[in-house]
Each structure stands twice: as C-alpha cells, then as structure tokens.
SEKE-767696 format. One record per atom (N, C-alpha, C, O): x, y, z. Coordinates in steps of 0.02 Angstrom, whole numbers, padded with zeros to 5 digits, always signed. Layout:
N
XYZ ...
end
This chain:
309
-01557+01130-00162 -01560+01063-00216 -01546+00970-00220 -01564+00917-00246 -01493+01007-00167 -01468+00930-00144 -01448+00961-00054 -01412+01010-00043 -01478+00921-00004 -01492+00917+00076 -01476+00844+00087 -01497+00793+00059 -01431+00855+00141 -01414+00784+00204 -01450+00850+00271 -01450+00911+00267 -01473+00809+00319 -01505+00834+00384 -01487+00787+00436 -01529+00743+00438 -01431+00776+00490 -01402+00752+00532 -01420+00684+00515 -01451+00649+00555 -01397+00658+00442 -01380+00579+00429 -01357+00517+00463 -01305+00518+00430 -01351+00479+00492 -01328+00426+00513 -01331+00349+00452 -01378+00340+00413 -01296+00322+00456 -01311+00266+00446 -01277+00170+00485 -01219+00156+00503 -01305+00149+00485 -01261+00119+00559 -01275+00037+00506 -01317+00025+00462 -01226+00000+00532 -01206-00065+00514 -01190-00111+00586 -01138-00110+00618 -01253-00150+00600 -01204-00177+00649 -01168-00103+00729 -01192-00053+00755 -01108-00139+00736 -01078-00081+00789 -01055-00025+00754 -01056+00030+00783 -01030-00030+00687 -01023+00006+00620 -01055+00062+00627 -01114+00065+00610 -01017+00126+00656 -01066+00198+00627 -01014+00221+00554 -00955+00237+00558 -01055+00216+00487 -01017+00230+00442 -01000+00291+00424 -00950+00317+00399 -01064+00314+00446 -01097+00409+00433 -01111+00420+00496 -01135+00369+00520 -01107+00470+00540 -01111+00497+00585 -01136+00578+00595 -01094+00622+00610 -01225+00597+00585 -01217+00657+00573 -01206+00709+00497 -01203+00771+00500 -01203+00686+00460 -01209+00730+00415 -01257+00765+00379 -01307+00744+00350 -01234+00829+00386 -01258+00896+00367 -01236+00933+00336 -01191+00967+00361 -01261+00947+00252 -01245+00996+00197 -01293+01011+00181 -01340+00985+00211 -01313+01062+00120 -01336+01104+00086 -01305+01107+00013 -01244+01110+00024 -01314+01108-00066 -01300+01103-00122 -01341+01171-00142 -01399+01185-00126 -01305+01201-00174 -01354+01257-00212 -01349+01260-00272 -01302+01240-00307 -01404+01289-00291 -01426+01277-00372 -01332+01337-00426 -01327+01398-00424 -01298+01306-00451 -01232+01319-00501 -01181+01298-00456 -01128+01304-00487 -01174+01283-00415 -01129+01241-00336 -01102+01155-00374 -01137+01105-00386 -01044+01166-00383 -00996+01112-00373 -00968+01084-00331 -00907+01093-00322 -01023+01021-00273 -00953+01011-00200 -00947+00955-00221 -00987+00915-00245 -00872+00953-00205 -00803+00931-00185 -00820+00866-00114 -00800+00874-00056 -00855+00813-00136 -00810+00781-00089 -00774+00729-00076 -00761+00691-00122 -00752+00716-00013 -00676+00722-00002 -00651+00671+00059 -00658+00695+00116 -00621+00604+00054 -00585+00576+00102 -00577+00530+00106 -00612+00495+00070 -00531+00497+00150 -00501+00439+00131 -00538+00388+00125 -00598+00396+00131 -00499+00292+00104 -00582+00278+00101 -00605+00240+00173 -00587+00251+00231 -00645+00199+00150 -00678+00218+00201 -00716+00244+00248 -00743+00221+00299 -00711+00333+00204 -00742+00374+00245 -00808+00413+00278 -00813+00453+00324 -00866+00375+00221 -00952+00347+00225 -00928+00445+00174 -00929+00504+00192 -00915+00417+00128 -00921+00465+00081 -00973+00423+00024 -01031+00442+00019 -00955+00378-00009 -01020+00328-00040 -01091+00315-00022 -01145+00321-00050 -01065+00291+00051 -01149+00293+00055 -01166+00344+00090 -01193+00323+00141 -01165+00386+00090 -01186+00468+00123 -01241+00477+00038 -01297+00496+00020 -01162+00438+00003 -01206+00487-00078 -01269+00420-00090 -01322+00433-00118 -01257+00370-00073 -01306+00301-00084 -01381+00331-00063 -01430+00324-00100 -01382+00365+00000 -01432+00383+00041 -01461+00470+00015 -01502+00509+00039 -01438+00470-00016 -01457+00543-00045 -01482+00504-00110 -01543+00504-00115 -01459+00481-00143 -01483+00453-00221 -01534+00389-00212 -01556+00361-00262 -01560+00356-00122 -01600+00328-00122 -01614+00260-00113 -01663+00233-00087 -01553+00233-00142 -01512+00171-00127 -01507+00155-00075 -01515+00094-00073 -01495+00179-00017 -01486+00128+00050 -01554+00202+00103 -01579+00257+00088 -01555+00167+00148 -01613+00185+00197 -01568+00223+00237 -01519+00186+00245 -01559+00272+00265 -01536+00325+00316 -01555+00258+00409 -01608+00230+00422 -01511+00256+00436 -01520+00259+00521 -01569+00306+00546 -01624+00297+00573 -01537+00360+00530 -01589+00420+00562 -01563+00471+00489 -01532+00455+00438 -01593+00543+00513 -01597+00581+00461 -01612+00582+00401 -01626+00532+00368 -01612+00647+00377 -01670+00638+00313 -01600+00683+00248 -01549+00715+00261 -01638+00661+00171 -01583+00661+00124 -01648+00719+00072 -01706+00707+00089 -01644+00757+00034 -01687+00789-00043 -01662+00801-00085 -01601+00798-00093 -01696+00816-00117 -01693+00833-00213 -01718+00862-00211 -01776+00852-00194 -01689+00933-00230 -01747+00970-00235 -01837+00967-00193 -01893+00975-00218 -01822+00956-00143 -01854+00987-00101 -01915+00941-00072 -01965+00943-00036 -01864+00883-00128 -01908+00797-00093 -01883+00755-00058 -01824+00741-00066 -01910+00733-00022 -01907+00690+00049 -01860+00617+00008 -01894+00568-00008 -01799+00617-00004 -01776+00553-00041 -01820+00493+00000 -01834+00447-00039 -01844+00481+00063 -01871+00427+00092 -01964+00424+00055 -02000+00387+00021 -01968+00485+00088 -02076+00526+00083 -02084+00503+00011 -02109+00450-00006 -02064+00540-00022 -02046+00560-00089 -02028+00506-00149 -02068+00492-00193 -01980+00486-00145 -01935+00414-00181 -01946+00449-00258 -01901+00478-00288 -02029+00439-00290 -02011+00452-00345 -01988+00515-00387 -01949+00513-00434 -02013+00556-00366 -02017+00623-00369 -01939+00654-00350 -01925+00709-00374 -01877+00610-00300 -01847+00634-00290 -01797+00613-00346 -01762+00656-00371 -01794+00549-00367 -01754+00520-00405 -01770+00532-00478 -01738+00517-00528 -01829+00565-00468 -01846+00597-00569 -01815+00674-00569 -01818+00700-00624 -01778+00726-00502 -01758+00774-00517 -01651+00735-00498 -01606+00773-00481 -01643+00660-00507 -01569+00664-00487 -01522+00613-00527 -01526+00552-00526 -01492+00641-00552 -01466+00573-00601 -01391+00561-00530 -01366+00592-00484 -01383+00490-00567 -01351+00462-00520 -01294+00414-00513 -01309+00357-00494 -01222+00428-00525 -01169+00381-00557 -01140+00335-00489 -01103+00361-00448 -01161+00271-00484 -01112+00254-00420 -01037+00241-00437 -01002+00261-00484 -01025+00206-00391 -00962+00206-00403 -00954+00138-00432 -00986+00090-00411 -00900+00131-00495 -00869+00048-00544 -00940+00093-00573 -00927+00125-00522 -00996+00124-00602 -01044+00103-00636 -01062+00059-00677 -01044+00048-00735 -01114+00025-00633 -01099-00040-00640 -01161-00017-00688 -01192+00035-00678 -01175-00071-00747 -01234-00073-00765 -01224-00149-00772 -01202-00189-00731 -01260-00168-00873 -01296-00237-00897 -01235-00258-00940 -01233-00239-00998 -01181-00299-00910 -01123-00321-00972 -01120-00344-01028 -01070-00342-01063 -01203-00383-01051 -01208-00427-01100 -01235-00376-01154 -01234-00381-01215 -01268-00313-01104 -01284-00247-01175 -01239-00229-01179 -01190-00235-01142 -01251-00184-01254 -01218-00146-01299 -01216-00065-01278 -01276-00049-01283 -01200-00038-01269 -01207+00046-01217 -01271+00085-01268 -01301+00134-01247 -01284+00058-01333 -01350+00061-01391 -01412+00071-01356 -01459+00111-01358 -01388-00012-01300 -01459-00051-01309 -01467-00020-01217 -01514-00010-01180 -01399-00013-01212 -01415+00017-01115 -01440+00070-01113 -01489+00086-01080 -01403+00107-01151 -01448+00176-01125 -01522+00200-01169 -01559+00247-01153 -01531+00155-01228 -01607+00163-01218 -01637+00124-01164 -01683+00151-01133 -01616+00054-01145 -01665+00068-01087 -01693+00084-01034 -01746+00075-01004 -01605+00130-01023 -01610+00189-00977 -01690+00260-00988 -01733+00285-00951 -01662+00267-01076 -01712+00297-01066 -01799+00290-01061 -01846+00327-01046 -01786+00211-01086 -01870+00185-01092 -01878+00207-01004 -01908+00259-00989 -01844+00154-00943 -01840+00165-00883 -01876+00256-00837 -01916+00273-00794 -01827+00287-00887 -01864+00368-00884 -01921+00413-00924 -01922+00475-00929 -01966+00368-00951 -02005+00395-00985 -02005+00417-01053 -02056+00421-01087 -01942+00434-01076 -01942+00464-01126 -01964+00436-01201 -01964+00376-01216 -01981+00491-01245 -02022+00462-01299 -01991+00524-01363 -01955+00573-01373 -02039+00473-01393 -02017+00526-01491 -01943+00572-01483 -01892+00571-01448 -01966+00603-01527 -01926+00669-01544 -01874+00657-01475 -01825+00621-01481 -01892+00694-01408 -01859+00704-01328 -01820+00638-01370 -01789+00646-01422 -01827+00587-01341 -01775+00529-01321 -01736+00524-01370 -01679+00508-01354 -01751+00536-01448 -01692+00531-01488 -01631+00584-01482 -01571+00575-01494 -01669+00648-01458 -01631+00710-01434 -01590+00727-01420 -01547+00764-01445 -01605+00676-01326 -01564+00658-01260 -01519+00612-01283 -01460+00614-01266 -01545+00561-01327 -01490+00488-01345 -01439+00511-01384 -01381+00495-01371 -01456+00556-01445 -01382+00572-01487 -01348+00624-01454 -01286+00623-01454 -01384+00677-01419 -01338+00726-01356 -01275+00702-01298 -01220+00728-01286 -01305+00651-01272 -01277+00618-01213 -01195+00572-01252 -01135+00579-01241 -01230+00531-01292 -01191+00485-01350 -01122+00520-01376 -01064+00499-01372 -01154+00597-01414 -01093+00632-01426 -01053+00659-01377 -00991+00654-01378 -01088+00693-01327 -01039+00724-01268 -00998+00700-01256 -00940+00717-01265 -01034+00621-01214 -00960+00566-01192 -00940+00537-01266 -00916+00483-01250 -00938+00539-01305 -00884+00516-01368 -00894+00432-01380 -00844+00397-01388 -00952+00407-01381 -00949+00354-01362 -00978+00286-01432 -00993+00226-01427 -00976+00340-01499 -01004+00320-01563 -00958+00256-01543 -00986+00207-01519 -00874+00259-01554 -00857+00181-01587 -00875+00136-01513 -00829+00106-01485 -00894+00136-01504 -00930+00060-01459 -00991+00052-01439 -01017+00014-01398 -01018+00106-01484 -01090+00070-01495 -01143+00010-01456 -01179+00003-01407 -01119-00025-01517 -01140-00084-01526 -01075-00158-01499 -01080-00216-01521 -01045-00145-01472 -00996-00193-01411 -01014-00198-01351 -01006-00148-01315 -01041-00256-01327 -01048-00287-01236 -00998-00230-01200 -00941-00214-01216 -01023-00216-01167 -01003-00162-01099 -00946-00228-01061 -00886-00215-01053 -00963-00270-01048 -00909-00318-01011 -00861-00322-01050 -00812-00350-01025 -00849-00294-01141 -00796-00309-01163 -00780-00217-01151 -00732-00220-01189 -00781-00176-01140 -00762-00092-01138 -00708-00081-01086 -00707-00121-01039 -00663-00030-01089 -00597-00009-01057 -00626+00004-00985 -00685-00005-01001 -00629+00019-00912 -00650+00029-00863 -00637+00109-00908 -00576+00101-00904 -00639+00137-00924 -00638+00207-00964 -00722+00249-00982 -00758+00295-00962 -00719+00194-01033 -00803+00200-01087 -00840+00166-01045 -00898+00170-01066 -00834+00109-00960 -00894+00083-00920 -00915+00152-00901 -00972+00174-00896 -00848+00189-00890 -00879+00267-00853 -00909+00308-00879 -00926+00362-00854 -00920+00290-00927 -00922+00373-01010 -00985+00354-00996 -01032+00393-00988 -00986+00266-00993 -01081+00235-01005 -01136+00262-00945 -01196+00276-00940 -01093+00260-00917 -01105+00281-00838 -01156+00325-00825 -01216+00327-00810 -01085+00375-00842 -01108+00457-00860 -01150+00487-00893 -01171+00545-00890 -01173+00415-00949 -01197+00458-01042 -01280+00452-00965 -01318+00498-00953 -01282+00386-00932 -01341+00370-00908 -01382+00403-00856 -01444+00404-00857 -01344+00431-00811 -01349+00467-00778 -01373+00536-00803 -01423+00566-00782 -01330+00559-00851 -01366+00633-00872 -01413+00624-00909 -01440+00676-00926 -01441+00561-00937 -01504+00549-01006 -01567+00601-01015 -01601+00627-01059 -01560+00599-00947 -01650+00642-00918 -01626+00725-00893 -01655+00768-00859 -01584+00723-00916 -01568+00773-00922 -01603+00816-00849 -01651+00854-00855 -01570+00802-00784 -01603+00801-00716 -01554+00855-00668 -01493+00856-00662 -01605+00898-00640 -01560+00986-00617 -01530+00948-00531 -01542+00966-00473 -01513+00924-00542 -01463+00859-00470 -01435+00816-00531 -01449+00790-00585 -01363+00832-00463 -01331+00761-00501 -01272+00759-00454 -01240+00805-00429 -01265+00650-00443 -01236+00647-00374 -01184+00587-00437 -01192+00543-00479 -01133+00626-00406 -01081+00586-00453 -01025+00542-00409 -01001+00581-00368 -01004+00498-00403 -00957+00425-00355 -00880+00434-00392 -00852+00382-00411 -00854+00482-00399 -00787+00470-00444 -00794+00465-00502 -00784+00409-00527 -00812+00519-00544 -00842+00527-00593 -00803+00493-00683 -00824+00466-00734 -00712+00528-00642 -00663+00518-00685 -00618+00480-00647 -00559+00496-00639 -00648+00423-00620 -00601+00364-00602 -00602+00315-00679 -00651+00294-00709 -00554+00311-00690 -00523+00263-00741 -00498+00291-00800 -00475+00253-00842 -00497+00358-00811 -00530+00410-00876 -00415+00399-00892 -00375+00378-00850 -00402+00415-00944 -00347+00430-01003 -00341+00513-00960 -00396+00536-00944 -00285+00551-00942 -00288+00613-00971 -00338+00682-01001 -00367+00733-00982 -00323+00640-01065 -00382+00678-01104 -00463+00679-01096 -00500+00726-01110 -00477+00627-01075 -00540+00611-01042 -00566+00621-00991 -00626+00614-00981 -00509+00648-00932 -00510+00685-00876 -00537+00750-00908 -00599+00747-00908 -00520+00796-00930 -00494+00876-00964 -00594+00849-00996 -00644+00871-00967 -00596+00792-01071 -00674+00817-01062 -00721+00808-01021 -00766+00850-01020 -00725+00746-00971 -00789+00745-00954 -00796+00771-00861 -00840+00754-00822 -00715+00831-00842 -00718+00892-00795 -00743+00929-00849 -00771+00961-00805 -00762+00958-00904 -00754+01000-00944 -00871+01014-00943 -00908+01062-00935 -00879+00939-00957 -00949+00946-00969 -00976+00941-00886 -01034+00957-00874 -00935+00918-00834 -00954+00947-00763 -00950+01009-00751 -00993+01023-00709 -00903+01081-00776 -00928+01109-00782 -00988+01144-00812 -01027+01181-00783 -00987+01129-00866 -01058+01148-00913 -01098+01140-00877 -01126+01191-00858 -01115+01093-00858 -01207+01024-00830 -01186+01099-00778 -01217+01149-00797 -01141+01108-00720 -01132+01148-00673 -01186+01227-00664 -01215+01243-00612 -01187+01261-00721 -01206+01286-00763 -01296+01312-00734 -01328+01364-00733 -01303+01261-00721 -01370+01270-00731 -01408+01210-00681 -01469+01201-00678 -01363+01177-00648 -01377+01101-00582 -01337+01120-00548 -01291+01161-00550 -01358+01085-00511 -01321+01065-00419 -01276+00985-00434 -01312+00939-00453 -01217+00972-00427 -01190+00940-00440 -01162+00916-00370 -01141+00965-00340 -01155+00863-00335 -01125+00829-00291 -01050+00789-00298 -01061+00740-00263 -01006+00785-00314 -00945+00720-00343 -00899+00705-00287 -00878+00750-00249 -00882+00641-00281 -00852+00630-00242 -00771+00618-00290 -00768+00603-00350 -00712+00629-00243 -00663+00618-00290 -00618+00589-00243 -00636+00582-00185 -00562+00572-00263 -00472+00553-00236 -00435+00600-00255 -00396+00629-00217 -00446+00615-00332 -00405+00665-00358 -00383+00737-00340 -00419+00783-00358 -00347+00744-00320 -00348+00842-00290 -00370+00851-00306 -00430+00852-00294 -00324+00875-00380 -00322+00921-00412 -00398+00927-00439 -00421+00984-00441 -00439+00872-00461 -00494+00869-00482 -00524+00959-00448 -00540+01008-00482 -00523+00949-00368 -00594+00988-00332 -00566+01049-00367 -00605+01074-00408 -00501+01083-00360 -00467+01162-00408 -00495+01149-00458 -00544+01185-00468 -00483+01104-00503 -00537+01088-00558 -00589+01115-00587 -00602+01155-00633 -00617+01083-00547 -00699+01084-00558 -00737+01112-00487 -00758+01169-00499 -00747+01100-00448 -00772+01127-00374 -00760+01176-00380 -00702+01192-00397 -00822+01237-00365 -00831+01267-00315 -00826+01270-00246 -00821+01327-00224 -00826+01212-00195 -00833+01185-00129 -00827+01132-00140 -00844+01093-00184 -00774+01130-00053 -00751+01086-00068 -00769+01055+00017 -00783+01090+00066 -00763+00984+00014 -00812+00944+00112 -00777+00879+00112 -00774+00837+00067 -00751+00879+00170 -00698+00832+00201 -00695+00778+00227 -00635+00769+00238 -00724+00737+00244 -00747+00715+00265 -00696+00642+00297 -00656+00609+00264 -00714+00632+00371 -00676+00571+00402 -00719+00557+00456 -00753+00593+00493 -00701+00458+00450 -00760+00443+00502 -00818+00447+00491 -00850+00454+00543 -00844+00445+00451 -00915+00487+00443 -00930+00554+00480 -00983+00565+00510 -00887+00590+00475 -00915+00670+00492 -00893+00709+00448 -00854+00694+00404 -00923+00769+00461 -00862+00803+00382 -00830+00872+00450 -00853+00902+00499 -00772+00867+00415 -00704+00899+00456 -00695+00974+00410 -00654+01019+00409 -00716+00968+00397 -00705+01036+00331 -00736+01050+00300 -00763+01002+00273 -00770+01142+00267 -00808+01140+00218 -00783+01200+00185 -00737+01216+00223 -00783+01243+00137 -00719+01284+00117 -00736+01303+00038 -00775+01266+00009 -00718+01339+00017 -00677+01344-00026 -00611+01328-00053 -00558+01347-00027 -00618+01276-00133 -00545+01257-00161 -00483+01308-00104 -00439+01285-00068 -00501+01383-00116 -00443+01426-00102 -00441+01440-00035 -00390+01451-00003 -00507+01439-00010 -00499+01455+00070 -00440+01386+00101 -00390+01386+00137 -00483+01331+00064 -00457+01243+00085 -00330+01291+00096 -00288+01305+00140 -00339+01293+00020 -00261+01305+00001 -00239+01357+00047 -00180+01358+00065 -00289+01410+00073 -00247+01457+00104 -00209+01428+00199 -00172+01447+00244 -00261+01362+00177 -00207+01327+00254 -00157+01311+00267 -00124+01305+00318 -00148+01297+00185 -00080+01255+00178 -00039+01270+00206 -00031+01328+00186 +00020+01254+00261 +00070+01301+00281 +00127+01348+00207 +00161+01399+00207 +00110+01291+00149 +00155+01310+00082 +00115+01363+00063 +00139+01395+00016 +00046+01389+00090 +00046+01438+00049 +00074+01517+00082 +00055+01538+00137 +00125+01556+00033 +00145+01597+00043 +00215+01595+00054 +00256+01640+00057 +00223+01506+00061 +00314+01527+00068 +00344+01536+00006 +00318+01550-00048 +00419+01521+00026 +00469+01517-00015 +00507+01447-00027 +00517+01401+00013 +00526+01455-00101 +00593+01376-00094 +00650+01386-00106 +00647+01447-00111 +00716+01371-00118 +00791+01391-00132 +00808+01330-00155 +00774+01279-00150 +00847+01334-00172 +00909+01236-00174 +00964+01310-00140 +00979+01365-00163 +00980+01276-00081 +01055+01290-00074 +01112+01251-00062 +01101+01192-00049 +01180+01272-00064 +01236+01236-00082 +01257+01213-00019 +01282+01157-00013 +01248+01250+00028 +01241+01256+00121 +01191+01248+00143 +01176+01308+00148 +01132+01214+00170 +01064+01218+00198 +01076+01232+00276 +01055+01285+00300 +01095+01207+00298 +01132+01233+00365 +01143+01303+00363 +01109+01353+00376 +01196+01293+00346 +01220+01403+00344 +01162+01459+00286 +01171+01519+00277 +01104+01416+00256 +01052+01455+00233 +00997+01452+00295 +00981+01507+00319 +00975+01405+00317 +00938+01386+00381 +00948+01450+00430 +00905+01488+00451 +01027+01451+00444 +01055+01515+00500 +01059+01577+00493 +01065+01619+00537 +01053+01584+00424 +01024+01666+00392 +00981+01680+00385 +00973+01740+00373 +00924+01639+00388 +00852+01655+00380 +00815+01639+00449 +00754+01649+00452 +00856+01610+00516 +00831+01609+00539 +00822+01651+00598 +00875+01666+00626 +00757+01679+00631 +00734+01751+00646 +00706+01794+00611 +00661+01833+00625 +00736+01784+00562 +00702+01820+00515 +00621+01861+00511 +00573+01828+00491 +00611+01922+00527 +00536+01910+00523 +00508+01907+00475 +00522+01936+00423 +00449+01858+00488 +00391+01871+00440 +00407+01776+00427 +00365+01740+00401 +00478+01749+00452 +00501+01675+00437 +00450+01622+00515 +00456+01638+00574 +00411+01570+00490 +00399+01537+00562 +00425+01465+00535 +00386+01419+00546 +00475+01451+00509 +00501+01391+00502 +00521+01382+00443 +00504+01421+00398 +00572+01310+00428 +00559+01285+00356 +00555+01215+00366 +00550+01186+00421 +00556+01181+00293 +00579+01095+00296 +00613+01095+00233 +00608+01136+00187 +00639+01057+00235 +00677+01021+00170 +00666+00966+00138 +00658+00920+00179 +00662+00952+00092 +00628+00917+00053 +00683+00858+00061 +00739+00879+00047 +00682+00786+00080 +00719+00719+00066 +00749+00726+00014 +00809+00713+00012 +00715+00749-00041 +00719+00717-00118 +00786+00731-00149 +00838+00702-00165 +00739+00827-00152 +00809+00875-00224 +00811+00928-00181 +00808+00984-00207 +00818+00921-00090 +00856+00950-00075 +00830+01032-00027 +00847+01062+00024 +00789+01039-00074 +00729+01083-00080 +00721+01096-00032 +00683+01064+00004 +00774+01179-00003 +00746+01207+00057 +00663+01255+00075 +00653+01300+00034 +00631+01251+00106 +00552+01274+00118 +00545+01309+00181 +00544+01286+00238 +00540+01378+00155 +00534+01436+00185 +00474+01477+00210 +00454+01524+00175 +00445+01461+00272 +00384+01458+00299 +00347+01523+00297 +00387+01570+00294 +00279+01544+00299 +00276+01607+00313 +00256+01605+00382 +00243+01552+00410 +00251+01709+00432 +00224+01685+00479 +00154+01747+00482 +00149+01798+00517 +00123+01729+00448 +00047+01774+00446 +00053+01801+00372 +00012+01770+00337 +00085+01841+00340 +00066+01866+00278 +00136+01811+00229 +00183+01782+00256 +00124+01813+00171 +00143+01786+00140 +00245+01799+00116 +00265+01848+00085 +00293+01739+00142 +00347+01753+00147 +00389+01820+00093 +00373+01810+00035 +00431+01875+00099 +00436+01894+00019 +00542+01870-00003 +00595+01874+00027 +00518+01849-00072 +00551+01803-00115 +00635+01870-00122 +00693+01859-00138 +00605+01924-00104 +00675+01994-00129 +00706+01969-00064 +00762+01943-00059 +00648+01984-00002 +00695+01999+00050 +00737+01940+00052 +00795+01942+00033 +00699+01871+00082 +00744+01806+00078 +00827+01826+00027 +00887+01838+00036 +00796+01821-00009 +00876+01810-00079 +00911+01877-00053 +00970+01873-00071 +00900+01949-00011 +00947+01994+00005 +00972+01967+00070 +01031+01985+00080 +00948+01931+00117 +00956+01910+00192 +01018+01873+00163 +01075+01884+00183 +01000+01821+00106 +01037+01746+00114 +01098+01800+00079 +01149+01768+00090 +01116+01857+00047 +01142+01900-00003 +01224+01912+00049 +01280+01889+00043 +01192+01957+00098 +01212+02003+00130 +01234+01947+00200 +01264+01970+00249 +01216+01875+00197 +01247+01834+00252 +01304+01790+00205 +01350+01771+00241 +01310+01774+00146 +01352+01770+00089 +01346+01684+00068 +01384+01642+00046 +01281+01688+00089 +01273+01615+00074 +01226+01592-00029 +01180+01619-00061 +01256+01553-00038 +01253+01537-00105 +01171+01498-00121 +01145+01451-00090 +01152+01526-00161 +01065+01476-00164 +01068+01490-00247 +01108+01512-00287 +00995+01461-00246 +00982+01462-00348 +00904+01453-00337 +00868+01459-00288 +00896+01440-00392 +00808+01417-00387 +00780+01440-00338 +00769+01394-00299 +00759+01495-00314 +00728+01516-00271 +00660+01550-00307 +00659+01589-00355 +00609+01524-00270 +00519+01551-00307 +00480+01543-00262 +00492+01497-00223 +00404+01595-00248 +00369+01605-00186 +00325+01523-00239 +00331+01504-00298 +00277+01490-00168 +00248+01414-00173 +00176+01449-00155 +00150+01499-00130 +00166+01397-00180 +00071+01397-00166 +00030+01364-00115 +00064+01315-00100 -00038+01362-00070 -00052+01301-00074 -00038+01235-00089 -00014+01221-00143 -00053+01179-00032 -00041+01105-00069 -00096+01082-00044 -00101+01083+00017 -00145+01058-00080 -00227+01034-00049 -00187+00936-00032 -00206+00906+00018 -00147+00911-00068 -00167+00858-00039 -00128+00866+00045 -00140+00819+00082 -00093+00908+00067 -00043+00921+00148 -00119+00930+00184 -00141+00890+00226 -00147+00979+00164 -00227+01021+00196 -00272+00944+00206 -00316+00932+00248 -00244+00900+00155 -00337+00872+00173 -00270+00777+00229 -00285+00727+00261 -00212+00807+00207 -00189+00728+00249 -00195+00776+00347 -00214+00742+00395 -00183+00823+00353 -00170+00840+00416 -00234+00850+00448 -00242+00847+00509 -00277+00861+00410 -00374+00876+00412 -00384+00788+00422 -00391+00763+00478 -00384+00770+00396 -00398+00688+00399 -00375+00654+00470 -00411+00638+00517 -00303+00648+00465 -00265+00630+00516 -00275+00654+00582 -00281+00612+00626 -00278+00709+00595 -00288+00748+00664 -00206+00780+00660 -00186+00805+00713 -00158+00781+00601 -00102+00816+00618 -00087+00882+00638 -00086+00932+00602 -00078+00877+00686 -00048+00946+00696 -00010+00997+00642 +00033+00971+00606 -00025+01077+00635 +00048+01089+00576 +00115+01109+00637 +00132+01126+00694 +00135+01087+00564 +00176+01132+00624 +00227+01177+00610 +00255+01208+00655 
end
C-alpha cells in the first residue's frame, strides 16, 4: 500500500535521506521514529509527492508517486508537519474547499464533511478563523482534511502534536479505527504512542533505517526487559549479595530515587530468587518489583550507537 525503494534526498552536500526502503501492508500502522533531522519528514514528503527524490522510488497503492502523481495522491491522505492551512478561512470553509478539490459532491460530500467534523469534534470552532485556533484544534482540522476523501493510505506527520492527553487518546483511537482497513505511516516523537497505536516501528537516524520491528520486539532489546528493581537500605551490600548470582548480568542505581536495577542474563531475573538471596545475606530491602522494557532506552542506544551496558 505504501512502498519506498532506495529513496535518497540530497540538498547540496547534505544527504538528508540515504537509501531508505520499506513497505507498509494493509492494516499496518508503521511508526516512523528518529531524532530531529533524521530524515523522517523528508521521507514522508517524498511519499506524499511534495518533494521529488534525488533517486529511488515511492509508491502508494501501486501508483508510482512520480510517474502517476494524481492517482497516487487520490489514494493518499497526508497530514504534514504543523498542519498548514489557510489562516483566514474557518474550518468549515477550509474543509469545504478541500472537499471541492477532492471532487466530492452531493450527498457523499455532505456525509463525509459531517463524519470528519463529528469524529474530530470540530463543531465548536467551525466558524472561527483557523489562525485564531489553538495548536491542538489546528492539528485536528489538518487531520480532518487528510481523511476527508476516505483514502486507503494515510501519511501522518506528528498527528498528536499539540494535543492535550484527552485529545491524544481520541486521535489514537481514531488511528486504530482507521487502520482496520487502511495503511497508516505516522511519525512521532512520543514513544508511548508507538506502543499505543503502532503494529510496527522503524527507527531512523542520519537518513538511514537502523531498526524495523514490532514494538514488543524493540522492548525485548531493552536491558530493563526481565530485570527487577528494589530499594535497599545499603545498596553496596545489596550489590555484593547479588553479585555472581546465576542469571544476573549487572546493576544500575538510579541517581534520583536510589532504586537498584538488577539486569538479567538471558531469561528474566526471578524476583523470588532475588528476594531469597537478600534474605539469606541479611540485606534489608523494600519495593522489589519486576521491570519491563523501556522504549526510550532502546531508541537512545540505537540512534546514538551507544553500546549496551
């Protein structure tokens, strides 16, 4: 449904996108992650037909974006970064304009306008100039424009940027709903969003794909996956008691609350075994709990090339 093959984009001496290739199948929500300047938005603009690649190809629903631009754009809904619009227009006027550009007419036009206005909760701001709206409402107007023609493929650049927690929850629900019979490519810097809505995540940095996996597979790469943590009155004594314990690969103490993390070697560390070992060695502890993987740690390690401790 969405396909990129060896995409490159060069601005003079700067290589912004360096051979990115991927496919997104129907029903998939692919999260596009990376630090600022990684090439995410540039890649999405090439897929949407807003930028011509220096080399490589992009396809939407089988249509080459460069060779068949109109067919590709009919099949695609695109929410750009910042959701630009016409500030002097009201949301009602802007969405009506988009409906006209998309060739919607008659009862179908009315039904689609009513559907997106209701789904994005725009009724209260329909007649205000877009320039006067909050960032969150501007984002919702942009998303409404992207889905107005009911496209089979969506490219969404930071779809929840500027939304409050309740609005983020609603938009994430909408994305999951849309993905049932569509293909969605979205970029985000909110790592919790990857776990909330994405079936697959791709991490890019310096214009290259560095990881492509499901969120659970990425979490499994975290050193915190299968670890346990605890608070000890004497952390040095706790480390000494657990050092050399089978299945333990190392430790880390949080500089904030002083919590000691006990990292696994292979299979998860047994909380019961840790508790028993500390009791046998006479080490007082409290708050012992199993840990789960941390996507932020995996993201940082992959994008910076940091070795796993």
